[in-house]
Each structure stands twice: as C-alpha cells, then as structure tokens.
C-alpha positions as CSV (number, residue, x, y, z in Angstrom):
1,M,8.4,-6.2,-11.3
2,G,6.5,-8.9,-9.6
3,N,5.0,-12.2,-10.8
4,P,5.5,-12.4,-14.6
5,N,2.4,-14.7,-14.7
6,A,0.2,-12.4,-12.7
7,P,-3.3,-12.2,-13.9
8,I,-3.2,-8.4,-13.9
9,K,-0.5,-6.7,-16.0
10,L,0.1,-3.0,-15.6
11,V,2.4,-1.2,-18.0
12,E,3.4,2.4,-17.6
13,Y,5.0,4.5,-20.4
14,G,6.7,7.2,-18.4
15,A,9.4,9.8,-18.7
16,R,11.9,10.4,-15.9
17,S,11.6,14.2,-16.4
18,C,7.8,14.3,-16.7
19,P,6.4,16.1,-13.7
20,T,3.0,14.3,-13.9
21,C,4.9,10.9,-14.0
22,G,7.0,12.0,-11.1
23,A,4.0,13.0,-9.0
24,F,2.3,9.7,-9.8
25,G,5.5,7.8,-9.0
26,R,5.9,9.5,-5.7
27,E,2.3,8.8,-4.7
28,A,1.8,5.4,-6.2
29,F,5.1,3.4,-6.0
30,K,4.8,2.2,-2.4
31,P,1.1,1.3,-2.3
32,L,1.4,-0.3,-5.8
33,T,4.3,-2.5,-4.8
34,D,3.3,-3.2,-1.2
35,N,-0.4,-3.8,-1.7
36,Y,-0.6,-5.2,-5.3
37,V,2.6,-6.4,-6.8
38,S,3.7,-8.2,-3.6
39,T,0.5,-10.3,-3.6
40,G,1.4,-11.8,-7.0
41,K,-1.8,-10.6,-8.6
42,V,-0.3,-7.6,-10.4
43,S,2.9,-7.3,-12.4
44,F,4.3,-3.9,-13.1
45,E,6.4,-3.0,-16.1
46,F,7.8,0.5,-16.6
47,R,8.8,1.5,-20.1
48,D,10.9,4.7,-20.6
49,F,9.2,7.0,-23.1
50,L,11.6,9.7,-24.2
51,V,9.0,12.5,-24.6
52,H,11.1,15.3,-23.1
53,G,14.2,14.8,-25.3
54,A,17.7,15.1,-24.0
55,P,16.9,15.4,-20.3
56,D,15.0,12.1,-20.5
57,V,17.8,10.5,-22.5
58,A,20.3,11.4,-19.8
59,L,18.2,10.2,-16.9
60,T,17.1,7.1,-18.7
61,L,20.6,6.0,-19.7
62,L,21.7,6.4,-16.1
63,G,18.5,4.8,-14.8
64,Q,19.0,1.7,-16.9
65,C,22.8,1.6,-16.3
66,G,22.8,-0.6,-13.3
67,G,20.7,-3.4,-14.9
68,T,17.6,-5.0,-13.6
69,A,18.2,-5.3,-9.9
70,P,18.5,-1.5,-9.1
71,F,16.2,-0.4,-12.0
72,F,13.0,0.2,-9.9
73,P,14.8,1.5,-6.8
74,I,16.7,4.1,-8.9
75,L,13.5,4.9,-10.9
76,E,11.6,5.6,-7.6
77,Q,14.5,7.7,-6.2
78,M,14.8,9.6,-9.5
79,Y,11.2,10.6,-9.1
80,Q,11.8,11.6,-5.5
81,N,14.6,13.8,-6.7
82,Q,13.0,14.9,-9.9
83,N,12.3,18.5,-8.8
84,A,16.0,19.0,-8.0
85,F,17.0,17.7,-11.4
86,L,14.5,20.0,-13.2
87,D,15.5,23.0,-11.0
88,K,19.1,22.5,-12.1
89,L,18.1,22.3,-15.7
90,Q,16.4,25.7,-15.3
91,T,19.7,27.2,-14.2
92,M,21.6,26.2,-17.3
93,P,23.3,29.3,-18.7
94,P,22.3,30.3,-22.3
95,A,25.9,29.8,-23.5
96,M,25.9,26.2,-22.2
97,Q,22.5,25.6,-23.9
98,Q,23.9,26.9,-27.2
99,S,27.1,24.8,-26.8
100,L,24.9,21.7,-26.9
101,A,23.5,22.4,-30.3
102,N,26.3,20.8,-32.3
103,L,27.1,17.9,-30.0
104,A,26.2,14.2,-30.6
105,P,23.2,13.0,-28.5
106,T,25.4,11.0,-26.1
107,A,27.6,14.1,-25.5
108,V,24.5,16.2,-24.8
109,A,23.2,13.5,-22.4
110,T,26.5,13.6,-20.6
111,K,26.6,17.4,-20.3
112,L,23.0,17.5,-19.0
113,A,23.6,14.6,-16.6
114,E,26.6,16.5,-15.2
115,H,24.6,19.8,-14.9
116,M,21.7,18.1,-13.2
117,G,23.9,16.2,-10.8
118,A,22.6,12.9,-12.1
119,I,26.0,11.2,-12.3
120,D,26.6,11.9,-8.6
121,F,23.1,10.8,-7.9
122,V,23.7,7.3,-9.4
123,K,27.1,7.1,-7.9
124,Q,25.5,7.4,-4.5
125,R,23.3,4.4,-5.5
126,G,26.2,2.1,-6.3
127,I,26.9,2.9,-9.9
128,P,30.6,3.8,-10.3
129,E,31.2,7.1,-12.1
130,A,33.2,5.4,-14.9
131,K,30.3,3.0,-15.5
132,A,27.8,5.9,-15.5
133,R,29.9,7.9,-18.0
134,A,30.2,4.8,-20.2
135,C,26.4,4.3,-20.1
136,L,25.9,8.0,-21.1
137,A,28.3,7.5,-24.0
138,D,26.7,4.3,-25.3
139,Q,25.1,5.2,-28.7
140,K,23.9,1.7,-29.3
141,Q,22.1,1.6,-25.9
142,L,20.6,5.0,-26.7
143,E,19.2,3.6,-30.0
144,I,17.9,0.5,-28.2
145,M,16.1,2.5,-25.5
146,A,14.6,4.9,-28.1
147,K,12.9,2.0,-29.9
148,P,10.0,1.5,-27.5
149,T,9.2,5.2,-27.7
150,E,9.3,5.0,-31.5
151,N,7.1,1.9,-31.6
152,A,4.6,3.2,-29.2
153,M,4.3,6.5,-31.1
154,Q,4.0,4.8,-34.5
155,S,1.3,2.5,-33.2
156,G,-0.6,5.4,-31.6
157,T,-0.7,3.6,-28.3
158,V,1.2,6.4,-26.5
159,T,0.8,10.1,-27.2
160,G,2.1,11.4,-23.9
161,T,3.2,10.5,-20.4
162,P,2.2,8.9,-18.3
163,T,0.2,6.3,-20.3
164,F,-0.9,3.2,-18.6
165,L,-2.0,-0.1,-20.1
166,L,-4.0,-2.5,-17.9
167,N,-4.0,-6.0,-19.4
168,G,-3.1,-4.5,-22.8
169,K,-5.9,-1.9,-22.8
170,K,-5.0,1.8,-22.6
171,M,-6.4,3.5,-19.6
172,E,-7.9,6.9,-20.2
173,N,-7.5,9.8,-17.8
174,V,-5.6,7.9,-15.1
175,L,-3.2,10.3,-13.5
176,S,-3.5,9.7,-9.8
177,W,-3.0,6.7,-7.5
178,S,-6.7,6.8,-6.4
179,E,-7.8,6.4,-10.1
180,M,-5.3,3.6,-10.6
181,E,-6.3,1.8,-7.5
182,K,-9.9,1.8,-8.6
183,A,-9.0,0.3,-11.9
184,L,-6.8,-2.4,-10.3
185,K,-9.6,-3.3,-8.0
186,A,-12.1,-3.4,-10.9
187,A,-9.7,-5.7,-12.7
188,G,-9.8,-8.1,-9.7
189,A,-6.7,-7.1,-7.7
C-alpha cells in the first residue's frame, strides 16, 4: 500500500486470527494510512503469516480472494470482525472438530470458513460465494500463500505475529500503535 518508492518501508508479518495482530490492526490502520502512507513517505506491506493453522488458512484464502484492490479493506474489516470469527470457532462441536481430522487442508479451510461465517463476510464485501468457495478449494493458492511463512520461519526473521520490519530491519517489542509511530518518526516519517 502506498508509494512503492517511499523512503520508509514497513512490512508486517501478521495472522488474521492472531488477537495481538487484530488489536494492532484495529488501533493502527487508520492513523498509519491517513498520516503516513498517504504522505508518500511510508509504504506498507502486509504478509500473511499462517501461524495459527487452519483458521489462518481459511481467512487468508478468503482475504486474498478478491485480488489487490480489496485486499487492505478486507484485511482491516477482518480485524474489526476478528472476535466474532474467533468466538464462532470456540463454539465448534467436538464431533465437527474430529470430522476435520481426515480432510484435505482446503476442505478444512472451507468447513472452518463456513462455521466462522467468513464466506458470508466476504460475500457482503463483493466477493461472490462461488468465487469464495473456489478460492477456499484452491490447493495451488494455498501452497503459494504458505511459502512466505515457510521462508520467514526458515530464515529466522519471523517467529511469531505480529512481526514488523522497518526498512528491512526487524523491530523488537513493537506491539502497539504508539510504539510503531515512535519508530516511524525516528525513521524520518
């Protein structure tokens, strides 16, 4: 998001079902975009990091389903709705949980998306149900989106979420907007 040639590049490795990522996103998205990205001084890249397994897979497949234009609006709205998704996961009956054990990852993602109400969620944001279901069933896309997680873990760059890189350097102990804003200002934003 923003000017690809911005002098300050912020990258977040985040998970759509990570409560800390959600709290940061709800607090930081508007001031980050309005006060920093819109100036052209900061570019922001979000990389899905599938740290929470199947729930992240389901939400990420759907979040990436619409392409680049709706990516950030859907991400922001997923974080706004995150507690509802997670609450619904908690209500999954044990029998349903057990039934997922022998399914392919894409089938698990579909079942979880249905249970969390995530398919209806993206439908309300312009992604037709048939397209959402096709995205959830796309094994090749699942493999593609898992690659950044694999690479970041293997390199040791990312060990949890959220992890932020500012101009390529990992930021330590940045979990709130106030900490992030201090770092952006120190970098010249």
